[in-house]
C-alpha positions in Angstrom: 219.2 5.3 35.0 216.7 6.2 37.7 213.2 5.1 37.3 210.7 7.9 36.5 208.6 9.1 39.4 205.1 7.9 40.1 202.4 9.9 38.6 199.0 11.2 39.9 196.1 12.9 38.2 193.8 14.9 40.4 190.5 16.6 39.3 189.6 20.1 40.6 193.1 21.2 41.3 192.6 24.9 41.0 192.0 25.7 44.7 191.3 24.1 48.0 191.7 20.3 48.5 192.7 19.6 45.0 195.5 22.2 45.0 196.7 21.1 48.4 196.9 17.5 47.0 198.8 18.7 43.9 201.3 20.5 46.0 201.8 17.7 48.6 202.5 15.1 46.0 204.8 17.3 44.1 206.7 17.8 47.3 207.0 14.1 47.8 208.5 13.8 44.3 205.5 12.7 42.3 204.5 14.0 38.9 201.1 15.6 39.0 198.4 16.0 36.2 195.7 18.3 37.6 192.6 19.4 36.0 191.1 23.0 35.5 188.2 24.1 33.6 189.4 27.5 32.4 192.5 28.2 30.4 193.7 30.9 32.6 193.5 28.7 35.6 195.5 26.0 33.9 198.2 28.5 32.9 198.3 29.8 36.5 198.6 26.3 38.0 201.5 25.5 35.5 203.3 28.6 36.7 202.8 28.2 40.2 203.4 24.6 40.6 206.3 24.2 38.2 207.7 21.7 35.9 206.5 18.5 37.7 203.0 19.6 37.1 200.9 19.3 33.9 197.5 21.0 33.7 194.6 19.2 32.0 191.9 21.4 30.5 188.6 19.6 31.2 185.2 19.6 32.9 184.5 16.3 34.7 181.0 16.1 33.3 182.5 15.9 29.7 183.2 12.3 28.8 185.0 13.3 25.6 187.3 15.8 27.4 188.0 13.2 30.0 189.0 10.6 27.1 191.3 13.2 25.6 192.9 13.9 29.1 193.5 10.1 29.5 195.0 9.8 26.1 197.3 12.9 27.0 198.4 11.3 30.3 198.8 7.8 28.7 201.1 9.2 26.0 203.3 11.0 28.7 203.4 7.7 30.8 204.7 5.7 27.8 204.0 2.0 28.8 203.8 2.7 32.5 200.7 2.7 34.7 199.3 5.7 36.5 200.1 5.3 40.1 197.1 7.3 41.5 193.9 8.9 40.5 192.2 11.5 42.9 188.5 12.2 41.7 188.2 15.4 43.8 186.0 17.8 41.7 182.9 18.8 43.2 180.5 21.6 44.2 177.9 22.5 46.8 174.9 24.7 46.4 172.7 24.9 49.6 169.0 25.4 49.5 165.9 23.9 50.8 164.8 21.2 48.4 161.4 22.4 47.9 162.7 25.6 46.5 166.1 24.6 44.8 166.1 25.2 41.2 166.2 21.8 39.1 169.3 23.0 37.3 171.1 23.3 40.6 170.1 19.8 41.6 171.2 18.3 38.4 174.4 20.3 38.3 175.5 18.9 41.7 174.6 15.3 40.8 176.4 15.7 37.5 179.6 17.2 38.8 180.0 15.4 42.1 178.5 11.8 41.3 178.4 11.4 37.5 181.7 13.4 37.3 183.4 11.1 39.7 182.2 7.9 37.7 183.2 9.4 34.3 186.6 10.2 35.7 187.2 6.8 37.0 185.8 5.3 33.8 188.2 7.4 31.7 191.4 6.6 33.6 190.8 2.9 34.6 192.9 1.5 31.7 195.9 3.6 32.9 195.4 2.8 36.5 195.5 -1.1 35.9 193.0 -2.7 33.5 195.0 -2.3 30.3 197.2 -5.5 30.2 199.6 -3.8 27.9 200.9 -1.3 30.5 203.8 -2.1 32.8 204.2 -1.7 36.6 202.0 -2.1 39.8 198.4 -1.4 39.5 197.5 2.1 40.8 194.9 3.4 43.2 191.9 5.6 43.0 190.6 8.0 45.7 187.1 9.2 45.5 186.2 12.4 47.5 183.2 11.8 49.8 182.9 14.0 53.1 181.3 13.8 56.5 178.0 14.0 54.6 178.5 10.8 53.0 177.2 9.2 56.1 175.5 12.0 57.9 172.6 14.0 56.5 172.5 17.7 57.1 169.4 19.9 56.1 169.5 22.5 53.3 172.3 20.7 51.6 170.2 17.7 50.5 171.3 17.5 46.9 175.1 17.6 48.0 174.4 15.0 50.6 172.8 12.7 48.1 175.9 13.0 45.8 178.2 12.1 48.7 176.2 9.1 49.7 176.1 8.1 46.1 180.0 8.3 46.0 180.3 6.1 49.0 178.0 3.4 47.4 179.8 3.8 43.9 183.2 3.5 45.6 182.3 0.3 47.4 180.9 -1.5 44.2 183.8 -0.2 42.0 186.3 -1.4 44.6 184.9 -4.9 44.2 184.7 -4.7 40.4 188.2 -3.8 39.8 189.8 -5.9 42.6 190.7 -8.7 40.2 193.0 -6.2 38.5 194.8 -5.5 41.8 193.4 -1.8 41.8 192.6 -0.5 45.3 189.6 2.2 45.6 189.8 4.2 48.9 187.0 6.8 49.9 188.3 10.1 51.4 185.6 11.5 53.7 187.0 14.7 55.5 184.8 16.8 57.7 184.3 20.5 56.9 187.5 21.9 55.3 188.5 25.6 55.8 188.6 26.7 52.1 187.3 29.5 50.1 184.2 27.4 49.4 182.6 28.9 52.3 183.1 32.5 51.0 181.1 31.1 47.8 178.5 29.7 50.0 178.1 32.9 51.9 178.0 34.9 48.7 175.1 32.8 47.3 173.3 34.5 50.1 171.9 33.4 53.5 168.7 35.4 52.7 167.9 33.8 49.4 164.9 32.1 51.0 163.7 34.7 53.4 160.2 34.8 51.7 159.7 31.1 52.1 158.7 29.1 55.3 162.3 27.9 55.5 163.8 31.4 55.8 164.8 31.6 59.5 165.9 27.9 59.7 168.1 28.2 56.5 169.9 31.3 57.8 170.5 29.5 61.0 171.8 26.3 59.5 173.9 27.9 56.9 175.2 30.5 59.1 176.4 28.1 61.5 178.3 26.1 58.8 179.7 29.3 57.1 181.0 30.8 60.4 182.1 27.4 62.0 184.2 26.0 59.2 186.8 28.6 59.1 187.3 28.3 62.7 186.9 24.7 63.4 187.4 23.3 59.9 190.2 21.0 58.7 193.1 22.4 56.8 193.2 21.3 53.2 196.8 20.1 53.7 195.4 17.6 56.4 193.4 16.1 53.6 196.4 16.1 51.2 198.4 14.1 53.8 195.6 11.6 54.3 195.3 11.2 50.4 199.1 10.5 50.3 198.8 8.0 53.0 196.0 6.3 51.0 198.2 6.3 47.9 201.5 5.1 49.6 200.5 2.9 52.6 201.2 -0.9 51.9 197.7 -1.8 53.0 195.5 1.3 52.9 192.4 1.7 54.7 189.1 1.3 52.9 188.1 4.8 54.0 189.8 7.8 55.5 188.0 10.5 57.6 190.4 13.3 58.5 188.8 15.6 60.9 189.7 18.7 63.0 187.7 17.1 65.8 188.0 13.3 65.3 186.7 12.1 68.6 183.5 14.1 68.3 182.9 13.6 64.6 184.2 10.1 64.1 183.6 8.5 67.5 180.8 10.2 69.3 178.5 11.4 66.4 178.0 8.0 64.7 176.9 6.4 68.1 174.2 9.2 68.7 170.7 7.7 67.9 169.4 9.1 64.7 166.0 9.9 66.1 167.7 12.0 68.8 169.7 13.9 66.0 166.3 14.4 64.2 164.7 15.7 67.2 167.4 18.2 67.8 167.3 19.6 64.3 163.5 19.7 64.4 163.5 21.7 67.7 166.2 24.0 66.7 164.8 24.7 63.2 161.3 25.1 64.4 162.4 27.7 67.0 164.3 29.6 64.2 161.6 29.4 61.7 159.4 31.9 63.5 162.0 34.5 63.7 
C-alpha cells in the first residue's frame, strides 16, 4: 500500500504568494491545507485547486480558530506528522508613522507578527513536538521580506513586523531544534502581485495635506510602479519555499529576488549612512512639490 503524500499548511492562501505555494506543492504531489478568512474564498479555492486541497476557514489573529484548524488537520493526518507549515498571511498599509491611524499600526502587527507566532504555536505539536505522532519532524517557513533587513520610509509599521519575524524565527529555530524541527525564513524582494493594486487604491494622495505629501507620493509611487515591472513572480517564491521544505539541508534564510546581485549582494554592502543621505536628499526635494 503506497504511503500517503506529505502534507502542508499554508496561511493566506487566497491569492498572491500563498496561492502560488498551494499550487506548486499540489503539483509536486503534496496534500495542501490552505487558510482563507471568508467562506466564499474557501469555496473558490476548493473548486479551483481540486481534491488535494482542503480549505481552513480562519483568521491568523484568532487563536481559537487556529486551534480548531490544527485539530482538523491533525484528524486528517491520523498519527502522522505535518511535513510543512508556511506562515504566509500578511498585510501592508503604507503611511507616514506620524499620521498613521493607531488601528492600522496594530492591525499590521497583529496579522504579520502575532499571527505568525500564533500560527506556529498552534501547529507545533503536529510538526514535531507531540511524541505520539509518527514520521520525521516537519519544517516551518516564516514569511519575511527584503524589508526584514532593510528599512524603507512610509512602511515603518510593516517593516517593524518583518524585522520582528526575523528575530522570532531565529529564536524559534533554536527553541525547537531539539525536536528536529527546522525553521526557515523566506525573505523575497518585492513580488508582482495584486497587493500593489490595493496599495495604489489606498491612495497616493492620502497625506497631501501633511508635510509628508510629496515625499510620500514619490516613495509609494516608485514602489507601486516598479513592483509590477521589476518584481518577483509569486511562483519563484513558491519554488524557493519548496526547496526549503525538501532540501536535505535547507538554508536558514532564502532571499529570492528578480535582481539578486543588486538586492542581495550590492545593497547590503552600501553604508547605512549613505543610504540615509540618499533618502533624505530625495525626499527633501520632493517634499516641496
